[in-house]
All heavy atoms as an XYZ file, in Angstrom:
952
protein
N       3.456     -9.024     90.212
C       3.611    -10.406     90.519
C       4.820    -10.959     89.810
O       5.112    -10.488     88.740
C       2.358    -11.102     90.016
C       1.484    -11.612     91.077
S       0.144    -12.702     90.541
C      -1.015    -11.503     89.824
N       5.355    -11.965     90.395
C       6.619    -12.564     89.748
C       6.369    -14.029     89.594
O       7.144    -14.997     90.077
C       7.870    -12.344     90.783
C       8.298    -10.966     90.852
C       9.309    -10.577     89.834
O      10.136    -11.480     89.437
O       9.296     -9.461     89.273
N       5.185    -14.453     88.921
C       4.780    -15.828     88.784
C       5.808    -16.603     88.031
O       5.831    -17.839     88.014
C       3.432    -15.992     88.164
C       2.391    -15.416     89.146
C       0.954    -15.594     88.562
N       0.859    -14.854     87.329
C      -0.168    -14.991     86.513
N      -1.277    -15.590     86.874
N      -0.271    -14.181     85.430
N       6.578    -15.886     87.125
C       7.501    -16.598     86.246
C       9.148    -16.361     86.657
O       9.817    -16.633     85.826
C       7.346    -16.206     84.746
C       6.112    -16.956     84.163
C       4.837    -16.405     84.328
C       6.164    -18.152     83.555
C       3.718    -17.020     83.858
C       5.140    -18.755     83.040
C       3.877    -18.236     83.206
N       9.281    -15.868     87.865
C      10.563    -15.692     88.347
C      11.326    -16.988     88.225
O      10.714    -18.100     88.582
C      10.612    -15.179     89.796
N      12.498    -17.044     87.818
C      13.440    -18.263     87.687
C      12.918    -19.244     86.678
O      13.224    -20.423     86.726
C      13.556    -18.934     88.975
C      14.207    -18.076     90.082
O      15.147    -17.404     89.768
O      13.781    -18.127     91.239
N      12.027    -18.797     85.758
C      11.603    -19.587     84.577
C      12.174    -19.023     83.300
O      12.271    -17.834     83.151
C      10.037    -19.585     84.528
C       9.359    -20.134     85.821
C       9.643    -21.651     85.909
C       8.844    -22.191     87.030
N       9.356    -23.526     87.492
N      12.476    -19.917     82.389
C      12.931    -19.566     81.090
C      11.895    -19.905     80.093
O      11.450    -21.134     79.971
C      14.277    -20.321     80.797
C      14.729    -19.878     79.350
C      15.336    -19.894     81.742
N      11.470    -18.966     79.351
C      10.327    -19.120     78.422
C      10.772    -18.736     76.950
O      11.319    -17.864     76.712
C       9.063    -18.156     78.746
C       8.002    -18.422     77.864
C       8.699    -18.423     80.145
N      10.578    -19.706     76.088
C      10.714    -19.579     74.587
C       9.402    -19.149     74.016
O       8.363    -19.834     74.201
C      11.170    -20.893     73.956
C      11.244    -20.866     72.479
C      12.387    -19.994     71.921
C      11.455    -22.285     71.933
N       9.446    -18.083     73.207
C       8.175    -17.505     72.549
C       8.543    -17.383     71.105
O       9.440    -16.573     70.828
C       7.719    -16.207     73.213
C       7.502    -16.341     74.743
C       6.468    -15.686     72.472
C       7.282    -14.989     75.404
N       7.729    -18.059     70.278
C       7.818    -17.785     68.818
C       6.808    -16.813     68.379
O       5.789    -16.614     69.137
C       7.649    -19.132     68.038
O       6.313    -19.536     68.167
C       8.538    -20.201     68.469
N       7.072    -16.139     67.331
C       6.183    -15.018     66.913
C       6.165    -13.852     67.814
O       5.178    -13.186     67.927
N       7.276    -13.506     68.352
C       7.454    -12.475     69.395
C       7.570    -11.052     68.850
O       7.616    -10.155     69.651
C       8.653    -12.750     70.341
N       7.535    -10.899     67.564
C       7.815     -9.584     66.950
C       6.543     -8.643     67.053
O       6.674     -7.428     67.005
C       8.253     -9.551     65.572
N       5.350     -9.232     67.221
C       4.182     -8.401     67.148
C       2.941     -9.082     67.754
O       3.044    -10.279     67.996
C       3.861     -7.995     65.674
O       3.535     -9.120     64.990
N       1.904     -8.477     67.866
C       0.617     -9.030     68.271
C       0.647     -9.821     69.645
O       1.136     -9.339     70.589
N       0.065    -10.995     69.558
C      -0.107    -11.779     70.700
C       1.262    -12.277     71.194
O       1.573    -12.228     72.443
C      -0.994    -13.064     70.398
C      -2.426    -12.668     70.211
C      -0.922    -14.010     71.615
C      -3.236    -13.777     69.668
N       2.253    -12.491     70.334
C       3.588    -12.919     70.745
C       4.326    -11.856     71.440
O       4.912    -12.128     72.530
N       4.218    -10.500     71.010
C       4.829     -9.532     71.644
C       4.192     -9.230     73.081
O       4.826     -9.022     74.059
C       4.750     -8.238     70.787
C       5.473     -7.101     71.515
C       5.540     -5.841     70.609
N       6.296     -4.861     71.328
C       7.023     -3.967     70.734
N       7.093     -3.853     69.491
N       7.739     -3.065     71.513
N       2.870     -9.224     73.004
C       2.119     -9.081     74.307
C       2.518    -10.178     75.296
O       2.639     -9.817     76.616
C       0.591     -8.992     74.102
N       2.636    -11.365     74.890
C       3.017    -12.434     75.789
C       4.367    -12.231     76.363
O       4.680    -12.372     77.536
C       2.930    -13.771     75.018
O       1.539    -13.966     74.591
C       3.267    -14.966     75.968
N       5.388    -11.900     75.430
C       6.703    -11.585     75.861
C       6.707    -10.400     76.899
O       7.368    -10.562     77.970
C       7.559    -11.228     74.720
N       5.996     -9.357     76.726
C       5.955     -8.194     77.570
C       5.373     -8.543     78.898
O       5.838     -8.256     80.014
C       5.188     -7.125     76.934
C       6.021     -6.431     75.736
C       5.225     -5.392     75.011
O       3.980     -5.302     75.297
O       5.841     -4.784     74.098
N       4.285     -9.420     78.895
C       3.640     -9.797     80.165
C       4.669    -10.716     80.974
O       4.794    -10.587     82.203
C       2.345    -10.511     79.874
C       1.726    -11.089     81.128
C       1.319     -9.914     82.007
N       0.776    -10.353     83.304
C      -0.501    -10.308     83.641
N      -1.302     -9.704     82.835
N      -0.966    -10.807     84.808
N       5.206    -11.700     80.274
C       6.112    -12.636     80.982
C       7.327    -11.908     81.486
O       7.773    -12.318     82.588
C       6.436    -13.863     80.171
C       5.259    -14.721     79.827
C       5.645    -15.890     78.949
C       4.588    -15.203     81.139
N       7.792    -10.993     80.772
C       8.967    -10.184     81.256
C       8.524     -9.418     82.614
O       9.394     -9.393     83.611
C       9.386     -9.155     80.196
N       7.363     -8.894     82.609
C       6.939     -8.265     83.745
C       6.638     -9.199     84.993
O       6.582     -8.751     86.073
C       5.617     -7.407     83.484
O       4.407     -8.234     83.448
N       6.477    -10.465     84.679
C       6.280    -11.491     85.629
C       7.581    -12.212     86.023
O       7.541    -13.181     86.751
C       5.237    -12.442     85.131
C       3.939    -11.953     84.793
C       2.867    -12.333     85.722
O       3.154    -13.103     86.689
O       1.746    -11.945     85.479
N       8.817    -11.713     85.642
C      10.050    -12.160     86.101
C      10.646    -13.281     85.156
O      11.691    -13.785     85.609
N      10.082    -13.519     84.065
C      10.684    -14.645     83.290
C      11.929    -14.223     82.505
O      12.070    -13.011     82.130
C       9.689    -15.134     82.214
N      12.840    -15.139     82.308
C      13.948    -14.885     81.276
C      13.375    -15.377     80.059
O      12.718    -16.387     80.015
C      15.182    -15.833     81.734
N      13.695    -14.702     78.920
C      13.028    -14.874     77.662
C      13.954    -15.336     76.510
O      15.100    -14.752     76.402
C      12.231    -13.672     77.179
C      11.154    -13.214     78.124
C      10.697    -11.836     77.631
C      10.086    -14.204     78.333
N      13.551    -16.260     75.673
C      14.120    -16.544     74.439
C      13.169    -16.306     73.373
O      12.054    -16.927     73.319
C      14.531    -18.061     74.365
N      13.347    -15.273     72.598
C      12.384    -14.686     71.702
C      12.773    -15.108     70.244
O      13.924    -14.956     69.847
C      12.172    -13.296     71.810
C      11.898    -12.719     73.178
C      11.850    -11.290     73.175
C      10.548    -13.337     73.678
N      11.718    -15.359     69.454
C      12.020    -15.645     67.975
C      10.942    -15.091     67.070
O       9.806    -15.085     67.458
C      12.088    -17.222     67.727
O      12.222    -17.507     66.413
N      11.280    -14.741     65.848
C      10.340    -14.317     64.894
C      11.150    -14.166     63.486
O      12.370    -14.147     63.580
C       9.729    -12.954     65.160
C       8.426    -12.748     64.454
O       8.393    -12.510     63.314
O       7.331    -12.752     65.137
N      10.490    -14.069     62.413
C      11.072    -13.825     61.153
C      11.333    -12.342     60.927
O      12.098    -11.936     60.102
C      10.440    -14.512     59.959
C      10.405    -15.983     60.024
C       8.941    -13.915     59.845
N      10.600    -11.583     61.743
C      10.726    -10.098     61.528
C      11.768     -9.585     62.485
O      11.452     -9.343     63.700
C       9.344     -9.449     61.869
C       9.282     -7.965     61.919
O      10.255     -7.245     61.881
N       8.061     -7.454     61.910
N      12.865     -9.264     61.916
C      14.088     -8.780     62.808
C      13.800     -7.551     63.510
O      14.215     -7.391     64.661
C      15.333     -8.700     61.883
N      13.232     -6.554     62.815
C      13.038     -5.282     63.418
C      12.027     -5.371     64.543
O      12.228     -4.866     65.613
C      12.555     -4.237     62.342
C      12.464     -2.862     62.792
C      12.050     -1.878     61.628
O      12.623     -1.932     60.673
O      11.038     -1.204     61.853
N      10.924     -6.080     64.369
C       9.918     -6.117     65.352
C      10.406     -6.932     66.476
O      10.176     -6.679     67.679
N      11.178     -8.024     66.229
C      11.775     -8.881     67.282
C      12.682     -8.009     68.199
O      12.646     -8.075     69.393
C      12.583    -10.076     66.608
C      13.110    -11.034     67.583
C      12.190    -11.670     68.445
C      13.949    -12.036     66.755
N      13.485     -7.235     67.571
C      14.453     -6.380     68.422
C      13.674     -5.363     69.231
O      14.032     -5.160     70.405
C      15.458     -5.675     67.464
C      16.514     -4.869     68.210
C      17.291     -5.628     69.318
O      17.498     -6.838     69.177
O      17.672     -5.062     70.356
N      12.612     -4.782     68.672
C      11.758     -3.899     69.438
C      11.166     -4.579     70.683
O      11.260     -4.012     71.771
C      10.706     -3.161     68.579
N      10.741     -5.827     70.450
C      10.119     -6.526     71.610
C      11.179     -6.868     72.621
O      11.025     -6.692     73.861
C       9.505     -7.844     71.119
O       8.453     -7.592     70.154
C       8.973     -8.709     72.236
N      12.342     -7.346     72.147
C      13.475     -7.642     73.035
C      13.866     -6.391     73.878
O      14.055     -6.550     75.093
C      14.652     -8.173     72.319
N      13.953     -5.260     73.221
C      14.371     -4.013     74.036
C      13.258     -3.632     75.002
O      13.694     -3.233     76.202
C      14.619     -2.802     72.951
C      15.817     -3.012     72.230
C      17.023     -3.079     73.066
O      17.179     -2.356     74.129
O      17.985     -3.981     72.876
N      12.060     -3.824     74.720
C      10.947     -3.461     75.636
C      11.056     -4.463     76.862
O      10.909     -3.989     77.997
C       9.598     -3.617     74.906
O       9.528     -2.648     73.907
C       8.467     -3.379     75.954
N      11.323     -5.667     76.549
C      11.430     -6.584     77.639
C      12.684     -6.463     78.516
O      12.520     -6.522     79.757
C      11.425     -7.987     77.107
S       9.767     -8.512     76.339
N      13.750     -6.062     77.851
C      14.936     -5.814     78.702
C      14.684     -4.558     79.514
O      15.134     -4.441     80.695
C      16.103     -5.505     77.747
C      16.683     -6.749     77.091
C      17.933     -6.497     76.222
N      18.249     -7.639     75.460
C      18.105     -7.809     74.226
N      17.607     -6.841     73.402
N      18.480     -8.935     73.590
N      13.947     -3.565     79.058
C      13.680     -2.363     79.758
C      12.905     -2.656     81.036
O      12.932     -1.937     81.933
C      13.050     -1.254     78.961
N      12.037     -3.816     80.878
C      11.284     -4.218     82.040
C      12.057     -5.057     83.002
O      11.535     -5.527     84.048
C       9.988     -5.054     81.503
N      13.385     -5.239     82.713
C      14.186     -6.029     83.595
C      14.497     -7.458     83.260
O      15.165     -8.069     84.031
N      13.962     -7.848     82.117
C      14.065     -9.380     81.821
C      15.442     -9.629     81.181
O      15.999     -8.748     80.403
C      12.878     -9.688     80.866
N      15.910    -10.759     81.329
C      17.192    -11.194     80.655
C      16.517    -11.824     79.354
O      15.582    -12.689     79.323
C      17.900    -12.358     81.450
C      19.015    -12.925     80.728
C      19.694    -14.071     81.427
O      19.274    -14.506     82.553
N      20.755    -14.618     80.875
N      17.036    -11.355     78.127
C      16.363    -11.657     76.916
C      17.497    -12.142     75.920
O      18.429    -11.467     75.723
C      15.702    -10.455     76.309
C      15.050    -10.842     74.910
C      14.618     -9.904     77.240
N      17.199    -13.264     75.248
C      17.951    -13.768     74.119
C      16.877    -13.656     72.906
O      15.741    -14.083     73.089
C      18.405    -15.218     74.376
C      18.787    -15.867     73.108
C      19.997    -15.693     72.553
C      17.944    -16.854     72.492
C      20.324    -16.380     71.330
C      18.263    -17.408     71.295
C      19.448    -17.298     70.700
N      17.374    -13.171     71.836
C      16.445    -13.230     70.697
C      17.218    -13.696     69.488
O      18.445    -13.504     69.322
C      15.852    -11.834     70.420
O      16.848    -10.900     70.101
N      16.466    -14.342     68.601
C      17.087    -14.827     67.353
C      16.042    -14.935     66.241
O      14.905    -15.430     66.433
C      17.636    -16.318     67.605
C      18.180    -16.977     66.361
C      18.987    -18.233     66.774
O      19.870    -18.217     67.655
N      18.673    -19.297     65.984
N      16.415    -14.319     65.134
C      15.518    -14.401     63.920
C      15.550    -15.837     63.486
O      16.601    -16.406     63.173
C      15.981    -13.438     62.869
C      15.225    -13.643     61.539
C      16.003    -11.926     63.329
N      14.374    -16.387     63.250
C      14.248    -17.776     62.816
C      12.855    -18.032     62.287
O      11.952    -17.482     62.730
C      14.603    -18.907     63.889
O      13.933    -18.696     65.005
N      12.834    -18.996     61.298
C      11.511    -19.392     60.670
C      11.108    -20.736     61.219
O      11.848    -21.696     61.049
C      11.876    -19.534     59.146
C      10.637    -20.021     58.401
O       9.544    -20.375     58.937
N      10.706    -20.037     57.056
N      10.025    -20.784     61.978
C       9.636    -22.073     62.587
C       9.229    -23.086     61.588
O       9.256    -24.319     62.093
C       8.479    -21.803     63.646
C       8.841    -20.824     64.714
C       7.209    -21.300     62.958
N       9.102    -22.718     60.345
C       8.843    -23.774     59.419
C       9.993    -24.469     58.902
O       9.981    -25.527     58.084
C       7.995    -23.241     58.218
N      11.198    -24.022     59.301
C      12.375    -24.674     58.881
C      13.072    -25.455     60.016
O      13.451    -24.894     61.081
C      13.433    -23.549     58.474
C      14.698    -23.987     57.967
O      15.516    -24.735     58.687
O      15.052    -23.643     56.843
N      13.153    -26.813     59.812
C      13.508    -27.650     60.952
C      15.007    -27.309     61.417
O      15.206    -27.350     62.673
C      13.595    -29.106     60.379
C      13.790    -30.213     61.430
C      13.666    -31.637     60.823
O      13.623    -31.830     59.552
O      13.602    -32.548     61.590
N      15.882    -27.039     60.576
C      17.211    -26.670     60.996
C      17.228    -25.389     61.823
O      17.934    -25.310     62.791
C      18.151    -26.537     59.829
N      16.471    -24.378     61.326
C      16.410    -23.195     62.111
C      15.795    -23.344     63.554
O      16.216    -22.714     64.512
C      15.641    -22.159     61.304
C      16.388    -21.567     60.173
C      15.704    -20.410     59.450
O      15.212    -19.511     60.078
N      15.712    -20.432     58.162
N      14.833    -24.175     63.634
C      14.112    -24.420     64.969
C      15.259    -25.134     65.828
O      15.361    -24.792     66.945
C      12.918    -25.349     64.782
C      12.413    -25.869     66.098
C      11.805    -24.518     64.120
N      15.886    -26.152     65.263
C      16.916    -26.812     66.165
C      18.009    -25.865     66.536
O      18.435    -25.847     67.808
C      17.557    -27.969     65.293
N      18.457    -24.954     65.747
C      19.480    -23.948     66.105
C      18.900    -22.982     67.169
O      19.571    -22.675     68.099
C      19.919    -23.181     64.810
C      20.932    -22.280     65.117
O      22.028    -22.665     65.706
O      20.783    -21.019     64.824
N      17.628    -22.578     66.953
C      16.999    -21.698     68.008
C      17.059    -22.248     69.256
O      17.319    -21.651     70.265
C      15.603    -21.339     67.461
C      14.721    -20.643     68.514
C      15.221    -19.279     68.848
C      13.295    -20.582     67.972
N      16.557    -23.543     69.419
C      16.417    -24.184     70.746
C      17.779    -24.387     71.417
O      17.994    -24.099     72.535
C      15.589    -25.504     70.640
C      15.649    -26.343     71.869
C      14.168    -25.162     70.202
N      18.761    -24.819     70.481
C      20.100    -25.009     71.024
C      20.650    -23.702     71.620
O      21.269    -23.687     72.623
C      20.989    -25.647     70.000
N      20.496    -22.641     70.751
C      21.062    -21.406     71.207
C      20.334    -20.831     72.425
O      20.995    -20.243     73.244
C      20.898    -20.370     70.022
N      19.067    -21.065     72.566
C      18.299    -20.600     73.715
C      18.785    -21.302     75.035
O      18.993    -20.716     76.085
C      16.812    -20.787     73.474
N      18.951    -22.618     74.875
C      19.489    -23.396     76.021
C      20.845    -23.032     76.361
O      21.205    -22.883     77.547
C      19.290    -25.005     75.708
C      19.961    -25.791     76.709
C      17.792    -25.404     75.565
N      21.691    -22.766     75.322
C      23.081    -22.377     75.550
C      23.098    -21.062     76.261
O      23.873    -20.800     77.232
C      23.843    -22.312     74.244
O      25.106    -21.794     74.439
N      22.300    -20.162     75.932
C      22.252    -18.794     76.508
C      21.589    -18.844     78.001
O      22.139    -18.230     78.859
C      21.265    -17.868     75.680
C      21.110    -16.507     76.153
C      22.452    -15.631     76.109
O      23.208    -15.883     75.171
O      22.505    -14.705     76.884
N      20.526    -19.492     78.174
C      19.891    -19.471     79.485
C      20.137    -20.718     80.354
O      19.730    -20.752     81.544
C      18.331    -19.348     79.235
C      17.907    -17.979     78.771
N      18.042    -16.887     79.430
C      17.319    -17.693     77.609
C      17.618    -15.838     78.819
N      17.146    -16.313     77.701
N      20.648    -21.744     79.817
C      20.932    -22.983     80.552
C      19.846    -24.007     80.582
O      20.088    -25.200     80.938
N      18.618    -23.639     80.171
C      17.561    -24.598     80.130
C      16.304    -23.874     79.575
O      16.303    -22.717     79.332
C      17.196    -25.000     81.612
C      16.610    -23.918     82.488
C      16.262    -24.321     83.879
N      15.370    -23.436     84.547
C      15.757    -22.369     85.116
N      16.885    -21.846     85.001
N      14.842    -21.610     85.764
N      15.242    -24.575     79.405
C      13.925    -24.146     79.080
C      12.880    -24.663     80.052
O      12.828    -25.871     80.275
C      13.546    -24.510     77.595
C      14.371    -23.814     76.452
C      13.929    -24.292     75.136
C      14.103    -22.294     76.429
N      11.972    -23.789     80.402
C      10.925    -24.255     81.256
C       9.528    -24.298     80.586
O       8.613    -24.994     81.026
C      10.856    -23.395     82.578
C      12.179    -23.537     83.377
O      12.503    -24.667     83.760
O      12.757    -22.415     83.549
N       9.330    -23.366     79.682
C       8.075    -23.126     79.031
C       8.297    -22.814     77.608
O       9.280    -22.106     77.169
C       7.218    -21.997     79.698
C       6.007    -21.640     78.950
C       7.120    -22.164     81.150
N       7.433    -23.340     76.592
C       7.423    -22.882     75.268
C       6.057    -22.412     74.811
O       5.031    -23.076     75.180
C       7.794    -24.132     74.340
N       6.066    -21.235     74.187
C       4.844    -20.633     73.768
C       4.867    -20.474     72.273
O       5.671    -19.727     71.722
C       4.692    -19.224     74.479
C       3.291    -18.660     74.090
C       4.710    -19.406     75.968
N       4.096    -21.303     71.540
C       4.040    -21.234     70.092
C       2.981    -20.234     69.640
O       1.862    -20.474     69.698
C       3.652    -22.697     69.585
C       4.800    -23.527     69.622
O       5.756    -23.501     68.859
N       4.727    -24.502     70.491
N       3.536    -19.051     69.240
C       2.601    -18.012     68.843
C       2.696    -17.760     67.307
O       1.812    -17.365     66.652
C       2.683    -16.701     69.645
C       1.717    -15.647     69.099
C       2.591    -16.931     71.106
N       3.880    -18.087     66.755
C       4.217    -17.792     65.357
C       3.009    -18.376     64.483
O       2.559    -19.446     64.568
C       5.505    -18.407     64.867
N       2.466    -17.495     63.613
C       1.392    -17.867     62.722
C       1.114    -16.766     61.634
O       1.499    -15.693     61.937
N       0.643    -17.271     60.637
C       0.345    -16.334     59.472
C      -1.120    -16.591     59.071
O      -1.641    -17.642     59.181
C       1.345    -16.390     58.302
C       1.279    -17.980     57.797
C       2.708    -16.088     58.733
C       2.154    -18.072     56.584
N      -1.651    -15.466     58.442
C      -3.025    -15.432     57.898
C      -2.938    -15.086     56.444
O      -1.932    -14.485     55.987
C      -3.905    -14.457     58.753
C      -4.089    -14.731     60.114
C      -4.804    -13.497     60.701
C      -4.929    -16.029     60.391
N      -3.995    -15.470     55.775
C      -4.038    -15.091     54.354
C      -5.496    -14.661     54.045
O      -6.445    -15.434     54.376
C      -3.688    -16.363     53.481
C      -3.712    -16.011     51.930
N      -2.553    -15.376     51.449
C      -4.442    -16.360     51.104
C      -2.820    -15.347     50.107
N      -3.919    -15.933     49.819
N      -5.598    -13.449     53.517
C      -6.972    -12.836     53.366
C      -7.378    -12.742     51.963
O      -8.161    -11.942     51.595
C      -6.997    -11.467     54.072
C      -6.741    -11.514     55.533
C      -5.515    -11.188     56.080
C      -7.743    -11.927     56.396
C      -5.259    -11.257     57.494
C      -7.532    -11.933     57.793
C      -6.355    -11.554     58.332
N      -6.894    -13.664     51.192
C      -7.268    -13.692     49.772
C      -8.629    -14.516     49.640
O      -8.902    -15.454     50.387
C      -6.206    -14.483     48.984
C      -6.461    -14.669     47.527
C      -6.047    -13.339     46.777
O      -5.140    -12.748     47.221
O      -6.559    -13.078     45.713
N      -9.445    -14.141     48.634
C     -10.627    -14.887     48.362
C     -10.259    -16.361     47.975
O      -9.295    -16.448     47.269
C     -11.331    -14.232     47.100
C     -12.631    -14.939     46.721
O     -12.662    -16.189     46.764
O     -13.525    -14.189     46.245
N     -10.876    -17.233     48.549
C     -10.461    -18.680     48.454
C     -10.363    -19.097     46.984
O      -9.494    -19.821     46.614
C     -11.364    -19.584     49.231
C     -11.129    -21.085     49.201
C      -9.810    -21.414     49.827
C     -12.245    -21.857     49.768
N     -11.227    -18.539     46.169
C     -11.233    -18.895     44.763
C      -9.998    -18.411     44.062
O      -9.605    -18.912     42.968
C     -12.460    -18.289     44.112
C     -13.734    -18.972     44.682
C     -14.974    -18.263     44.218
N     -14.926    -16.955     44.854
C     -15.797    -16.014     44.609
N     -16.725    -16.179     43.748
N     -15.670    -14.810     45.173
N      -9.255    -17.386     44.630
C      -8.128    -16.900     44.017
C      -6.735    -17.274     44.770
O      -5.690    -16.905     44.408
C      -8.147    -15.391     43.997
C      -9.268    -14.800     43.074
C      -9.326    -13.312     43.107
N     -10.492    -12.854     42.215
C     -11.741    -12.665     42.742
N     -12.008    -12.966     44.008
N     -12.687    -12.269     41.958
N      -6.972    -18.043     45.795
C      -5.781    -18.440     46.534
C      -5.010    -19.523     45.841
O      -5.509    -20.385     45.103
C      -6.237    -19.056     47.890
O      -6.762    -18.143     48.692
N      -3.659    -19.417     46.023
C      -2.850    -20.328     45.344
C      -2.418    -21.471     46.306
O      -2.385    -21.291     47.580
C      -1.498    -19.591     44.927
C      -1.734    -18.530     43.905
C      -2.156    -18.972     42.569
O      -1.679    -20.186     42.188
O      -2.846    -18.352     41.779
N      -2.176    -22.658     45.804
C      -1.708    -23.759     46.658
C      -0.451    -23.362     47.415
O      -0.332    -23.663     48.598
C      -1.402    -25.011     45.777
C      -1.074    -26.188     46.578
C      -2.003    -26.601     47.640
C      -0.863    -27.394     45.678
N       0.475    -22.584     46.859
C       1.696    -22.168     47.547
C       1.290    -21.302     48.790
O       1.980    -21.462     49.768
C       2.610    -21.371     46.641
N       0.227    -20.521     48.696
C      -0.240    -19.775     49.840
C      -0.616    -20.697     51.039
O      -0.266    -20.513     52.189
C      -1.336    -18.844     49.532
C      -0.965    -17.833     48.529
O       0.176    -17.343     48.580
O      -1.821    -17.403     47.744
N      -1.369    -21.625     50.636
C      -1.948    -22.743     51.627
C      -0.752    -23.537     52.179
O      -0.693    -23.672     53.448
C      -2.909    -23.607     50.958
C      -3.383    -24.872     51.659
C      -2.886    -26.127     51.715
C      -4.251    -24.787     52.847
N      -3.555    -26.807     52.662
C      -4.368    -26.040     53.350
C      -5.040    -23.700     53.365
C      -5.217    -26.354     54.390
C      -5.870    -24.055     54.426
C      -5.976    -25.299     54.958
N       0.237    -23.905     51.435
C       1.395    -24.678     51.908
C       2.143    -23.853     52.887
O       2.658    -24.306     53.855
C       2.291    -25.053     50.610
C       1.547    -26.166     49.834
O       0.706    -26.898     50.259
O       2.037    -26.333     48.713
N       2.254    -22.491     52.640
C       3.079    -21.712     53.544
C       2.322    -21.582     54.925
O       2.908    -21.547     55.983
C       3.251    -20.303     52.941
C       4.082    -19.366     53.736
C       4.389    -18.049     52.941
N       5.052    -17.167     53.864
C       4.523    -16.102     54.367
N       3.277    -15.855     54.002
N       5.116    -15.208     55.166
N       0.980    -21.341     54.873
C       0.223    -21.318     56.071
C       0.366    -22.586     56.935
O       0.621    -22.497     58.061
C      -1.249    -21.020     55.781
C      -1.427    -19.586     55.171
C      -2.134    -21.198     56.992
C      -2.779    -19.326     54.645
N       0.245    -23.743     56.191
C       0.398    -25.012     56.893
C       1.733    -25.151     57.490
O       1.970    -25.612     58.571
C       0.010    -26.164     55.985
C      -1.430    -26.113     55.539
C       0.352    -27.505     56.605
C      -2.451    -26.205     56.749
N       2.761    -24.746     56.713
C       4.232    -24.901     57.181
C       4.482    -24.115     58.407
O       5.071    -24.495     59.404
C       5.130    -24.485     56.013
N       3.951    -22.777     58.422
C       4.192    -21.998     59.596
C       3.300    -22.335     60.816
O       3.739    -22.590     61.888
C       4.056    -20.533     59.307
C       4.137    -19.623     60.506
C       5.160    -20.143     58.298
N       1.934    -22.362     60.528
C       1.040    -22.599     61.651
C       0.915    -23.997     62.199
O       0.773    -24.084     63.463
C      -0.353    -22.234     61.110
C      -0.522    -20.788     60.734
O       0.461    -19.979     60.745
N      -1.735    -20.337     60.368
N       1.127    -24.935     61.468
C       0.999    -26.394     61.956
C       2.385    -27.020     62.034
O       2.841    -27.514     63.166
C       0.190    -27.189     61.090
C      -1.339    -26.690     60.954
C      -2.132    -27.652     60.002
C      -1.997    -26.759     62.362
N       3.102    -27.071     60.949
C       4.460    -27.727     61.015
C       5.342    -26.998     61.928
O       6.061    -27.671     62.699
C       5.078    -27.915     59.525
O       4.080    -28.525     58.798
C       6.402    -28.572     59.576
N       5.363    -25.635     61.944
C       6.175    -24.889     62.933
C       5.851    -25.219     64.316
O       6.729    -25.421     65.102
N       4.648    -25.402     64.616
C       4.311    -25.747     66.028
C       4.756    -27.039     66.388
O       5.381    -27.310     67.425
C       2.718    -25.640     66.264
O       2.353    -24.271     65.937
C       2.336    -26.035     67.637
N       4.610    -28.104     65.493
C       5.115    -29.384     65.710
C       6.624    -29.380     65.860
O       7.176    -29.996     66.773
C       4.790    -30.296     64.398
C       5.507    -31.569     64.421
C       5.360    -32.657     65.243
C       6.649    -31.662     63.448
C       6.026    -33.802     65.134
C       7.329    -32.787     63.441
C       7.062    -33.878     64.292
N       7.387    -28.699     64.967
C       8.796    -28.652     65.061
C       9.348    -28.062     66.329
O      10.235    -28.577     66.991
C       9.402    -27.891     63.927
C       9.210    -28.549     62.500
C       9.685    -27.619     61.369
C      10.028    -29.849     62.433
N       8.651    -27.002     66.825
C       9.131    -26.356     68.135
C       8.784    -27.329     69.236
O       9.706    -27.510     70.092
C       8.463    -25.014     68.283
C       8.720    -24.393     69.611
C       8.986    -23.977     67.153
N       7.666    -27.699     69.274
C       7.284    -28.719     70.316
C       8.200    -29.918     70.454
O       8.622    -30.319     71.454
C       5.761    -29.272     70.274
S       4.646    -28.036     70.585
N       8.545    -30.487     69.286
C       9.408    -31.661     69.279
C      10.846    -31.291     69.705
O      11.513    -32.011     70.502
C       9.524    -32.287     67.814
C      10.301    -33.560     67.726
C      10.255    -34.146     66.387
N      11.078    -33.193     65.506
C      11.235    -33.369     64.228
N      10.766    -34.480     63.650
N      11.977    -32.568     63.499
N      11.335    -30.111     69.278
C      12.608    -29.664     69.583
C      12.829    -29.310     71.136
O      13.870    -29.467     71.680
C      13.040    -28.449     68.718
N      11.683    -28.817     71.749
C      11.837    -28.426     73.178
C      11.453    -29.445     74.097
O      11.860    -29.427     75.366
C      11.046    -27.145     73.508
C      11.465    -25.994     72.603
C       9.496    -27.488     73.337
N      10.816    -30.570     73.728
C      10.237    -31.629     74.516
C      11.290    -32.162     75.599
O      11.005    -32.100     76.761
C       9.613    -32.672     73.737
C       8.736    -33.523     74.767
S       7.409    -32.730     75.618
C       6.398    -32.046     74.250
N      12.437    -32.527     75.173
C      13.376    -33.156     76.122
C      13.861    -32.059     77.166
O      14.065    -32.487     78.327
C      14.681    -33.603     75.363
C      14.429    -34.926     74.605
O      13.416    -35.708     74.976
O      15.103    -35.179     73.712
N      13.934    -30.850     76.829
C      14.243    -29.788     77.750
C      13.114    -29.523     78.772
O      13.490    -29.243     79.943
C      14.639    -28.502     76.943
C      15.700    -28.684     76.062
N      17.029    -28.822     76.496
C      15.689    -28.815     74.696
C      17.817    -28.982     75.336
N      17.112    -28.943     74.338
N      11.986    -29.548     78.211
C      10.755    -29.317     79.181
C      10.591    -30.418     80.121
O      10.131    -30.276     81.225
C       9.561    -28.992     78.438
C       9.579    -27.822     77.464
C       8.239    -27.648     76.739
C       9.997    -26.605     78.185
N      10.862    -31.742     79.694
C      10.710    -32.767     80.555
C      11.788    -32.851     81.656
O      11.618    -33.396     82.629
C      10.534    -34.106     79.734
C       9.389    -34.261     78.873
C       9.449    -35.466     78.032
C       8.071    -34.214     79.718
């Protein structure tokens, strides 16, 4: 199926897990991809797999919790592909520490990536999606 033919999709958290699986599936469905993650090695592996499936792929290491990096990612993705049609926010982190031993810094990092990162990406892509 080519349900995403002629669509450009930005995927955060694309280096592993759900993000990687999403990228691979959308590549097989004809999407052009803009991939992002903080894990450079995993991101490149995902990009290569998607290219091998025939997808046009742009990838950039970036931290979704950093406003400037998100702005740069979106600008670079649009520059590379000419537009964005879909954004998929998968970037996220977990912390498996006993709550009683967890540090506030751990909590702050989880909130920064999982919530603020999603907000920053949505805000940055909105004009392009509309």
